[in-house]
A tleap script that builds the chain and sets N, CA, C and O, in Angstrom:
source leaprc.protein.ff14SB
mol = sequence {
  NMET ALA LYS ASN PHE ILE GLN PRO GLY GLU
  VAL MET ASP TYR LEU ALA THR ALA ASN LEU
  VAL SER GLY ALA GLY VAL LEU VAL GLY GLN
  ARG LEU GLY VAL ALA LEU LYS ASP ILE PRO
  ASN GLY THR SER GLY PRO VAL GLN VAL THR
  GLY VAL TRP SER LEU PRO LYS LEU ALA THR
  ASP THR PHE VAL ALA GLY ALA ILE ALA TYR
  TRP ASP ASP THR ALA LYS ARG LEU THR ALA
  THR ALA ALA SER ASN THR VAL ALA GLY TYR
  ALA PHE LYS ALA GLY ALA SER GLY ALA ALA
  THR LEU ALA ILE LYS LEU ASN CALA
}
set mol.1.N position { 19.899 -34.404 -19.947 }
set mol.1.CA position { 20.232 -33.379 -19.375 }
set mol.1.C position { 21.583 -32.769 -20.177 }
set mol.1.O position { 22.344 -33.588 -20.694 }
set mol.2.N position { 21.874 -31.352 -20.279 }
set mol.2.CA position { 22.965 -30.849 -20.736 }
set mol.2.C position { 23.921 -31.043 -20.029 }
set mol.2.O position { 23.739 -30.813 -18.834 }
set mol.3.N position { 25.393 -31.565 -20.492 }
set mol.3.CA position { 26.494 -31.872 -19.998 }
set mol.3.C position { 27.316 -30.893 -19.058 }
set mol.3.O position { 28.251 -31.232 -18.332 }
set mol.4.N position { 26.714 -29.415 -19.227 }
set mol.4.CA position { 27.509 -28.631 -18.844 }
set mol.4.C position { 26.666 -27.753 -17.443 }
set mol.4.O position { 27.002 -26.715 -16.872 }
set mol.5.N position { 25.605 -28.563 -17.236 }
set mol.5.CA position { 24.622 -27.983 -16.029 }
set mol.5.C position { 25.485 -28.266 -14.697 }
set mol.5.O position { 25.921 -29.393 -14.462 }
set mol.6.N position { 25.692 -27.222 -13.883 }
set mol.6.CA position { 26.398 -27.189 -12.786 }
set mol.6.C position { 25.367 -27.279 -11.432 }
set mol.6.O position { 25.752 -27.977 -10.495 }
set mol.7.N position { 24.372 -26.746 -11.351 }
set mol.7.CA position { 23.623 -26.641 -10.127 }
set mol.7.C position { 22.330 -25.483 -10.401 }
set mol.7.O position { 22.426 -24.742 -11.380 }
set mol.8.N position { 21.427 -25.405 -9.711 }
set mol.8.CA position { 20.297 -24.594 -9.680 }
set mol.8.C position { 20.819 -23.014 -9.475 }
set mol.8.O position { 20.455 -22.027 -10.114 }
set mol.9.N position { 21.615 -23.077 -8.575 }
set mol.9.CA position { 22.082 -21.744 -8.521 }
set mol.9.C position { 21.249 -20.952 -7.317 }
set mol.9.O position { 21.044 -19.750 -7.482 }
set mol.10.N position { 20.837 -21.505 -6.290 }
set mol.10.CA position { 20.040 -21.067 -5.452 }
set mol.10.C position { 20.891 -20.878 -4.300 }
set mol.10.O position { 20.501 -20.032 -3.496 }
set mol.11.N position { 22.185 -21.607 -3.996 }
set mol.11.CA position { 23.123 -21.603 -2.684 }
set mol.11.C position { 24.486 -21.434 -3.391 }
set mol.11.O position { 24.908 -22.014 -4.392 }
set mol.12.N position { 25.077 -20.476 -2.608 }
set mol.12.CA position { 26.494 -20.357 -2.847 }
set mol.12.C position { 27.294 -20.350 -1.802 }
set mol.12.O position { 26.853 -19.874 -0.756 }
set mol.13.N position { 28.512 -20.822 -1.842 }
set mol.13.CA position { 29.451 -20.960 -0.825 }
set mol.13.C position { 30.043 -19.657 -0.482 }
set mol.13.O position { 30.535 -19.105 -1.466 }
set mol.14.N position { 30.148 -18.967 0.679 }
set mol.14.CA position { 30.505 -17.867 1.132 }
set mol.14.C position { 31.646 -17.788 2.112 }
set mol.14.O position { 31.323 -18.295 3.185 }
set mol.15.N position { 32.686 -17.389 2.096 }
set mol.15.CA position { 33.985 -17.207 2.966 }
set mol.15.C position { 33.791 -16.061 3.837 }
set mol.15.O position { 34.021 -14.913 3.459 }
set mol.16.N position { 33.319 -16.394 5.142 }
set mol.16.CA position { 33.126 -15.310 5.829 }
set mol.16.C position { 34.177 -14.381 6.414 }
set mol.16.O position { 35.278 -14.729 6.842 }
set mol.17.N position { 33.746 -13.312 6.378 }
set mol.17.CA position { 34.835 -11.944 6.889 }
set mol.17.C position { 34.662 -11.512 8.407 }
set mol.17.O position { 35.398 -10.729 9.007 }
set mol.18.N position { 33.562 -12.164 8.909 }
set mol.18.CA position { 33.162 -11.924 10.231 }
set mol.18.C position { 32.230 -13.091 10.293 }
set mol.18.O position { 31.821 -13.806 9.378 }
set mol.19.N position { 31.949 -13.129 11.758 }
set mol.19.CA position { 30.815 -14.435 12.230 }
set mol.19.C position { 29.572 -14.111 11.694 }
set mol.19.O position { 29.183 -12.944 11.690 }
set mol.20.N position { 29.052 -14.830 11.337 }
set mol.20.CA position { 27.703 -14.855 10.733 }
set mol.20.C position { 26.679 -15.838 11.451 }
set mol.20.O position { 27.031 -17.014 11.552 }
set mol.21.N position { 25.427 -15.452 11.964 }
set mol.21.CA position { 24.422 -16.387 12.395 }
set mol.21.C position { 23.578 -16.701 11.191 }
set mol.21.O position { 23.564 -16.047 10.149 }
set mol.22.N position { 22.818 -17.870 11.479 }
set mol.22.CA position { 21.966 -18.142 10.459 }
set mol.22.C position { 20.942 -17.425 10.185 }
set mol.22.O position { 20.334 -17.152 11.219 }
set mol.23.N position { 20.397 -16.926 9.114 }
set mol.23.CA position { 19.430 -16.083 9.020 }
set mol.23.C position { 20.048 -14.660 8.649 }
set mol.23.O position { 19.353 -13.888 7.988 }
set mol.24.N position { 20.719 -14.463 8.858 }
set mol.24.CA position { 21.778 -12.993 8.825 }
set mol.24.C position { 21.944 -12.820 7.200 }
set mol.24.O position { 22.268 -13.717 6.421 }
set mol.25.N position { 21.625 -11.355 6.847 }
set mol.25.CA position { 21.697 -11.093 5.561 }
set mol.25.C position { 23.282 -10.898 5.182 }
set mol.25.O position { 24.118 -10.695 6.063 }
set mol.26.N position { 23.567 -10.965 3.998 }
set mol.26.CA position { 25.194 -11.010 3.793 }
set mol.26.C position { 25.227 -10.515 2.269 }
set mol.26.O position { 24.513 -11.023 1.404 }
set mol.27.N position { 26.284 -9.297 1.990 }
set mol.27.CA position { 26.394 -9.539 0.423 }
set mol.27.C position { 27.410 -10.360 -0.110 }
set mol.27.O position { 28.476 -10.434 0.501 }
set mol.28.N position { 27.246 -10.966 -1.121 }
set mol.28.CA position { 28.077 -11.822 -1.815 }
set mol.28.C position { 28.319 -11.098 -3.163 }
set mol.28.O position { 27.460 -11.114 -4.044 }
set mol.29.N position { 29.670 -10.375 -3.325 }
set mol.29.CA position { 29.797 -9.476 -4.302 }
set mol.29.C position { 28.656 -8.557 -4.257 }
set mol.29.O position { 28.461 -7.840 -3.276 }
set mol.30.N position { 27.759 -8.556 -5.477 }
set mol.30.CA position { 26.654 -7.538 -5.721 }
set mol.30.C position { 25.417 -8.287 -5.388 }
set mol.30.O position { 24.412 -7.646 -5.693 }
set mol.31.N position { 25.256 -9.079 -5.025 }
set mol.31.CA position { 24.124 -10.144 -4.527 }
set mol.31.C position { 23.855 -10.451 -2.967 }
set mol.31.O position { 24.681 -10.963 -2.211 }
set mol.32.N position { 22.739 -10.105 -2.672 }
set mol.32.CA position { 22.265 -10.253 -1.071 }
set mol.32.C position { 22.141 -11.808 -1.051 }
set mol.32.O position { 21.629 -12.444 -1.972 }
set mol.33.N position { 22.663 -12.369 0.101 }
set mol.33.CA position { 22.500 -13.822 0.552 }
set mol.33.C position { 21.783 -13.846 1.814 }
set mol.33.O position { 21.564 -12.823 2.462 }
set mol.34.N position { 21.431 -14.963 2.153 }
set mol.34.CA position { 21.213 -15.317 3.668 }
set mol.34.C position { 21.930 -16.477 4.186 }
set mol.34.O position { 21.816 -17.545 3.586 }
set mol.35.N position { 22.638 -16.393 5.205 }
set mol.35.CA position { 23.316 -17.231 5.775 }
set mol.35.C position { 22.255 -18.590 6.243 }
set mol.35.O position { 21.280 -18.389 6.967 }
set mol.36.N position { 22.562 -19.797 5.784 }
set mol.36.CA position { 21.685 -20.958 6.294 }
set mol.36.C position { 22.061 -21.672 7.458 }
set mol.36.O position { 21.360 -22.572 7.921 }
set mol.37.N position { 23.326 -21.247 8.036 }
set mol.37.CA position { 23.788 -21.797 9.168 }
set mol.37.C position { 24.687 -20.614 9.618 }
set mol.37.O position { 24.888 -19.586 8.972 }
set mol.38.N position { 25.246 -20.966 10.961 }
set mol.38.CA position { 26.141 -20.183 11.567 }
set mol.38.C position { 27.360 -20.261 10.633 }
set mol.38.O position { 27.776 -21.378 10.324 }
set mol.39.N position { 27.992 -19.101 10.139 }
set mol.39.CA position { 29.141 -19.373 9.657 }
set mol.39.C position { 30.439 -18.476 10.392 }
set mol.39.O position { 30.462 -17.247 10.334 }
set mol.40.N position { 31.427 -19.224 11.036 }
set mol.40.CA position { 32.555 -18.601 11.697 }
set mol.40.C position { 33.324 -17.614 10.743 }
set mol.40.O position { 33.253 -17.804 9.528 }
set mol.41.N position { 33.989 -16.664 11.204 }
set mol.41.CA position { 34.819 -15.696 10.657 }
set mol.41.C position { 35.982 -16.629 9.857 }
set mol.41.O position { 36.515 -17.558 10.464 }
set mol.42.N position { 36.262 -16.390 8.761 }
set mol.42.CA position { 37.332 -17.438 8.061 }
set mol.42.C position { 36.916 -18.668 7.364 }
set mol.42.O position { 37.706 -19.145 6.548 }
set mol.43.N position { 35.784 -19.247 7.573 }
set mol.43.CA position { 35.111 -20.152 7.239 }
set mol.43.C position { 34.404 -19.907 5.870 }
set mol.43.O position { 34.279 -18.825 5.298 }
set mol.44.N position { 33.887 -21.362 5.386 }
set mol.44.CA position { 33.083 -21.024 4.256 }
set mol.44.C position { 31.787 -21.900 4.560 }
set mol.44.O position { 31.897 -22.989 5.123 }
set mol.45.N position { 30.535 -21.376 4.159 }
set mol.45.CA position { 29.331 -21.660 4.393 }
set mol.45.C position { 28.231 -21.496 3.527 }
set mol.45.O position { 28.327 -20.556 2.739 }
set mol.46.N position { 27.108 -22.252 3.478 }
set mol.46.CA position { 26.090 -22.062 2.464 }
set mol.46.C position { 25.358 -20.432 2.757 }
set mol.46.O position { 25.279 -19.904 3.866 }
set mol.47.N position { 24.918 -19.897 1.583 }
set mol.47.CA position { 24.359 -18.739 1.556 }
set mol.47.C position { 23.208 -18.744 0.441 }
set mol.47.O position { 23.486 -18.747 -0.758 }
set mol.48.N position { 21.887 -18.745 0.928 }
set mol.48.CA position { 20.941 -18.591 -0.206 }
set mol.48.C position { 20.898 -17.719 -0.650 }
set mol.48.O position { 21.030 -16.798 0.156 }
set mol.49.N position { 20.706 -17.277 -2.104 }
set mol.49.CA position { 20.567 -16.125 -2.693 }
set mol.49.C position { 19.134 -15.992 -3.807 }
set mol.49.O position { 18.969 -15.340 -4.838 }
set mol.50.N position { 18.402 -16.769 -3.178 }
set mol.50.CA position { 16.895 -16.689 -4.040 }
set mol.50.C position { 16.200 -17.020 -2.653 }
set mol.50.O position { 16.658 -17.400 -1.575 }
set mol.51.N position { 14.442 -16.622 -3.258 }
set mol.51.CA position { 13.797 -16.830 -2.353 }
set mol.51.C position { 13.205 -15.469 -1.728 }
set mol.51.O position { 13.568 -14.303 -1.884 }
set mol.52.N position { 12.030 -16.104 -0.867 }
set mol.52.CA position { 11.139 -14.646 0.016 }
set mol.52.C position { 12.001 -15.068 1.616 }
set mol.52.O position { 12.109 -16.147 2.198 }
set mol.53.N position { 12.457 -13.827 1.921 }
set mol.53.CA position { 12.844 -13.981 3.396 }
set mol.53.C position { 12.442 -12.725 3.837 }
set mol.53.O position { 12.234 -11.775 3.082 }
set mol.54.N position { 12.272 -12.691 5.657 }
set mol.54.CA position { 12.101 -11.498 6.402 }
set mol.54.C position { 13.415 -11.375 6.997 }
set mol.54.O position { 14.009 -12.212 7.676 }
set mol.55.N position { 13.888 -9.901 6.554 }
set mol.55.CA position { 15.044 -9.527 6.973 }
set mol.55.C position { 14.745 -8.342 7.708 }
set mol.55.O position { 13.640 -7.806 7.620 }
set mol.56.N position { 15.814 -7.829 8.548 }
set mol.56.CA position { 15.687 -6.333 9.337 }
set mol.56.C position { 15.482 -5.134 8.235 }
set mol.56.O position { 15.963 -5.128 7.102 }
set mol.57.N position { 14.846 -4.351 8.690 }
set mol.57.CA position { 14.766 -3.064 7.412 }
set mol.57.C position { 14.621 -1.824 8.601 }
set mol.57.O position { 14.198 -1.972 9.747 }
set mol.58.N position { 15.035 -0.746 8.054 }
set mol.58.CA position { 15.081 0.610 8.823 }
set mol.58.C position { 13.622 0.993 9.088 }
set mol.58.O position { 12.875 1.294 8.158 }
set mol.59.N position { 13.234 0.979 10.339 }
set mol.59.CA position { 12.177 0.972 10.961 }
set mol.59.C position { 11.095 2.102 10.284 }
set mol.59.O position { 9.939 1.786 10.002 }
set mol.60.N position { 11.693 3.576 10.049 }
set mol.60.CA position { 11.144 4.584 9.560 }
set mol.60.C position { 10.715 4.632 8.134 }
set mol.60.O position { 10.001 5.525 7.677 }
set mol.61.N position { 11.293 3.399 7.303 }
set mol.61.CA position { 11.124 3.400 5.913 }
set mol.61.C position { 9.742 2.425 5.830 }
set mol.61.O position { 9.351 1.558 6.610 }
set mol.62.N position { 9.240 2.861 4.725 }
set mol.62.CA position { 7.818 2.131 4.060 }
set mol.62.C position { 8.005 1.569 2.856 }
set mol.62.O position { 8.862 2.026 2.099 }
set mol.63.N position { 7.220 0.487 2.505 }
set mol.63.CA position { 7.696 -0.113 1.240 }
set mol.63.C position { 6.179 -0.494 0.493 }
set mol.63.O position { 5.498 -1.241 1.196 }
set mol.64.N position { 5.726 -0.208 -0.449 }
set mol.64.CA position { 4.849 -0.926 -1.224 }
set mol.64.C position { 5.054 -2.259 -1.642 }
set mol.64.O position { 6.221 -2.462 -1.977 }
set mol.65.N position { 4.366 -3.153 -1.726 }
set mol.65.CA position { 4.468 -4.340 -2.531 }
set mol.65.C position { 5.027 -4.043 -3.918 }
set mol.65.O position { 4.514 -3.271 -4.728 }
set mol.66.N position { 6.206 -4.791 -4.102 }
set mol.66.CA position { 6.933 -5.002 -5.382 }
set mol.66.C position { 7.861 -3.667 -5.529 }
set mol.66.O position { 8.247 -3.477 -6.683 }
set mol.67.N position { 8.225 -2.849 -4.702 }
set mol.67.CA position { 9.319 -1.745 -4.430 }
set mol.67.C position { 10.737 -2.176 -4.287 }
set mol.67.O position { 10.907 -3.137 -3.537 }
set mol.68.N position { 11.742 -1.685 -4.829 }
set mol.68.CA position { 12.668 -1.777 -4.872 }
set mol.68.C position { 13.273 -1.756 -3.515 }
set mol.68.O position { 13.025 -0.776 -2.812 }
set mol.69.N position { 14.057 -2.733 -3.036 }
set mol.69.CA position { 14.596 -2.579 -1.499 }
set mol.69.C position { 16.163 -2.875 -1.617 }
set mol.69.O position { 16.587 -3.778 -2.337 }
set mol.70.N position { 16.993 -2.044 -0.853 }
set mol.70.CA position { 18.432 -1.779 -0.786 }
set mol.70.C position { 18.982 -2.591 0.303 }
set mol.70.O position { 18.312 -2.737 1.325 }
set mol.71.N position { 20.110 -3.122 0.188 }
set mol.71.CA position { 20.801 -3.467 1.614 }
set mol.71.C position { 22.054 -2.442 1.978 }
set mol.71.O position { 23.048 -2.236 1.282 }
set mol.72.N position { 21.743 -1.886 3.200 }
set mol.72.CA position { 22.756 -0.878 3.784 }
set mol.72.C position { 23.694 -2.047 4.629 }
set mol.72.O position { 23.205 -2.786 5.484 }
set mol.73.N position { 25.060 -2.063 4.239 }
set mol.73.CA position { 26.040 -3.172 4.397 }
set mol.73.C position { 26.430 -2.857 5.771 }
set mol.73.O position { 26.663 -3.712 6.625 }
set mol.74.N position { 26.500 -1.391 5.975 }
set mol.74.CA position { 27.139 -0.938 7.451 }
set mol.74.C position { 26.012 -1.207 8.439 }
set mol.74.O position { 26.361 -1.754 9.485 }
set mol.75.N position { 24.609 -0.894 8.279 }
set mol.75.CA position { 23.841 -1.233 9.284 }
set mol.75.C position { 23.341 -2.447 9.385 }
set mol.75.O position { 22.843 -2.811 10.450 }
set mol.76.N position { 23.403 -3.410 8.104 }
set mol.76.CA position { 23.074 -4.924 8.106 }
set mol.76.C position { 21.378 -4.681 8.081 }
set mol.76.O position { 20.656 -5.140 8.966 }
set mol.77.N position { 20.984 -4.075 7.202 }
set mol.77.CA position { 19.420 -3.910 7.161 }
set mol.77.C position { 19.080 -3.385 5.648 }
set mol.77.O position { 19.825 -2.798 4.863 }
set mol.78.N position { 17.704 -3.790 5.489 }
set mol.78.CA position { 17.083 -3.358 4.245 }
set mol.78.C position { 16.830 -1.578 4.423 }
set mol.78.O position { 16.746 -1.016 5.515 }
set mol.79.N position { 16.767 -1.102 3.486 }
set mol.79.CA position { 16.341 0.266 3.095 }
set mol.79.C position { 15.677 0.671 1.964 }
set mol.79.O position { 15.557 -0.071 0.989 }
set mol.80.N position { 15.226 1.809 2.013 }
set mol.80.CA position { 14.319 2.587 0.786 }
set mol.80.C position { 15.451 3.306 0.025 }
set mol.80.O position { 15.377 3.495 -1.189 }
set mol.81.N position { 16.436 3.678 0.724 }
set mol.81.CA position { 17.574 4.510 0.172 }
set mol.81.C position { 18.497 3.760 -0.659 }
set mol.81.O position { 19.114 2.773 -0.257 }
set mol.82.N position { 18.587 4.298 -1.951 }
set mol.82.CA position { 19.462 3.717 -2.906 }
set mol.82.C position { 20.683 4.194 -2.844 }
set mol.82.O position { 21.449 3.351 -3.309 }
set mol.83.N position { 21.373 5.370 -2.410 }
set mol.83.CA position { 22.466 5.849 -2.305 }
set mol.83.C position { 23.263 5.201 -1.406 }
set mol.83.O position { 22.920 4.947 -0.252 }
set mol.84.N position { 24.487 4.881 -1.977 }
set mol.84.CA position { 25.590 3.846 -1.174 }
set mol.84.C position { 25.083 2.719 -0.774 }
set mol.84.O position { 25.636 2.080 0.121 }
set mol.85.N position { 24.081 2.342 -1.302 }
set mol.85.CA position { 23.544 0.891 -1.135 }
set mol.85.C position { 23.348 -0.132 -2.033 }
set mol.85.O position { 23.686 0.198 -3.170 }
set mol.86.N position { 22.921 -1.268 -1.938 }
set mol.86.CA position { 23.053 -2.349 -3.099 }
set mol.86.C position { 21.634 -2.722 -3.043 }
set mol.86.O position { 20.918 -2.807 -2.045 }
set mol.87.N position { 21.317 -2.948 -4.384 }
set mol.87.CA position { 19.987 -3.322 -4.668 }
set mol.87.C position { 20.055 -4.876 -4.103 }
set mol.87.O position { 21.010 -5.633 -4.280 }
set mol.88.N position { 19.034 -5.141 -3.501 }
set mol.88.CA position { 18.822 -6.292 -2.571 }
set mol.88.C position { 17.663 -7.198 -3.203 }
set mol.88.O position { 17.829 -8.417 -3.170 }
set mol.89.N position { 16.439 -6.646 -3.808 }
set mol.89.CA position { 15.468 -7.248 -4.216 }
set mol.89.C position { 14.205 -6.514 -4.228 }
set mol.89.O position { 14.297 -5.292 -4.353 }
set mol.90.N position { 13.127 -6.993 -4.128 }
set mol.90.CA position { 11.846 -6.144 -4.070 }
set mol.90.C position { 11.072 -6.599 -2.989 }
set mol.90.O position { 11.242 -7.746 -2.576 }
set mol.91.N position { 10.066 -5.689 -2.366 }
set mol.91.CA position { 9.175 -5.814 -1.335 }
set mol.91.C position { 8.265 -7.081 -1.584 }
set mol.91.O position { 7.522 -6.987 -2.561 }
set mol.92.N position { 8.212 -8.094 -0.953 }
set mol.92.CA position { 7.287 -9.078 -1.288 }
set mol.92.C position { 6.028 -8.800 -0.886 }
set mol.92.O position { 5.057 -9.197 -1.531 }
set mol.93.N position { 5.926 -8.134 0.151 }
set mol.93.CA position { 4.376 -7.663 0.682 }
set mol.93.C position { 4.807 -6.295 1.108 }
set mol.93.O position { 5.951 -5.893 0.892 }
set mol.94.N position { 3.760 -5.472 1.803 }
set mol.94.CA position { 4.047 -3.975 1.869 }
set mol.94.C position { 4.742 -3.876 3.431 }
set mol.94.O position { 4.290 -4.487 4.400 }
set mol.95.N position { 5.635 -3.203 3.458 }
set mol.95.CA position { 6.241 -2.922 4.714 }
set mol.95.C position { 5.933 -1.489 5.474 }
set mol.95.O position { 6.455 -0.464 5.037 }
set mol.96.N position { 5.193 -1.460 6.461 }
set mol.96.CA position { 4.786 -0.379 7.329 }
set mol.96.C position { 5.973 0.521 8.002 }
set mol.96.O position { 6.978 0.019 8.504 }
set mol.97.N position { 5.767 1.616 7.952 }
set mol.97.CA position { 6.672 2.553 9.170 }
set mol.97.C position { 6.475 1.941 10.434 }
set mol.97.O position { 5.302 1.674 10.694 }
set mol.98.N position { 7.274 1.669 11.231 }
set mol.98.CA position { 7.455 1.029 12.443 }
set mol.98.C position { 7.810 -0.451 12.559 }
set mol.98.O position { 8.262 -0.930 13.599 }
set mol.99.N position { 7.591 -1.140 11.474 }
set mol.99.CA position { 7.780 -2.447 11.346 }
set mol.99.C position { 9.642 -2.779 11.321 }
set mol.99.O position { 10.411 -2.069 10.674 }
set mol.100.N position { 10.050 -3.863 12.076 }
set mol.100.CA position { 11.387 -3.778 11.944 }
set mol.100.C position { 12.050 -4.639 10.990 }
set mol.100.O position { 13.264 -4.792 10.855 }
set mol.101.N position { 10.809 -5.355 10.137 }
set mol.101.CA position { 11.516 -6.392 9.254 }
set mol.101.C position { 10.677 -6.052 7.952 }
set mol.101.O position { 9.761 -5.231 8.004 }
set mol.102.N position { 11.016 -6.702 6.797 }
set mol.102.CA position { 10.403 -6.804 5.482 }
set mol.102.C position { 10.502 -8.123 4.853 }
set mol.102.O position { 11.466 -8.888 4.855 }
set mol.103.N position { 9.526 -8.244 4.396 }
set mol.103.CA position { 9.361 -9.739 3.369 }
set mol.103.C position { 9.935 -9.140 1.994 }
set mol.103.O position { 9.451 -8.201 1.361 }
set mol.104.N position { 11.258 -10.014 1.624 }
set mol.104.CA position { 11.885 -9.316 0.478 }
set mol.104.C position { 12.028 -10.747 -0.365 }
set mol.104.O position { 12.158 -11.858 0.148 }
set mol.105.N position { 11.978 -10.485 -1.586 }
set mol.105.CA position { 12.307 -11.358 -2.766 }
set mol.105.C position { 13.802 -11.097 -3.088 }
set mol.105.O position { 14.065 -10.028 -3.639 }
set mol.106.N position { 14.701 -11.868 -2.834 }
set mol.106.CA position { 16.005 -11.534 -3.146 }
set mol.106.C position { 16.401 -11.743 -4.543 }
set mol.106.O position { 16.126 -12.713 -5.249 }
set mol.107.N position { 17.187 -10.546 -4.890 }
set mol.107.CA position { 18.171 -10.598 -6.380 }
set mol.107.C position { 17.033 -10.455 -7.457 }
set mol.107.O position { 17.329 -10.840 -8.588 }
set mol.108.N position { 15.901 -10.003 -7.274 }
set mol.108.CA position { 14.716 -9.900 -8.256 }
set mol.108.C position { 14.451 -8.609 -8.821 }
set mol.108.O position { 13.520 -8.460 -9.611 }
savepdb mol mol.pdb
quit
């Protein structure tokens, strides 16, 4: 193996600026991650930045599989609205209006 390999890059350390519960979405720079454990404010903890996750979404939004999803960091949920939001990944499955969550492939 090459001597400059560091790690697969699936998990990053994140310094929490608020209390995070395990499974919560959080922006790490311009990437969406999911807290792998509770991370108290002011401490560092592991955040997964790859994979498919079920995360909260704006209930009135609909998604077809493969559609780009955005993270609304104020509301802490996924949305179909690009304006003022961060690209989070794509819908891994369709997301119906009325559904509270969306299966999303992170950062893809």
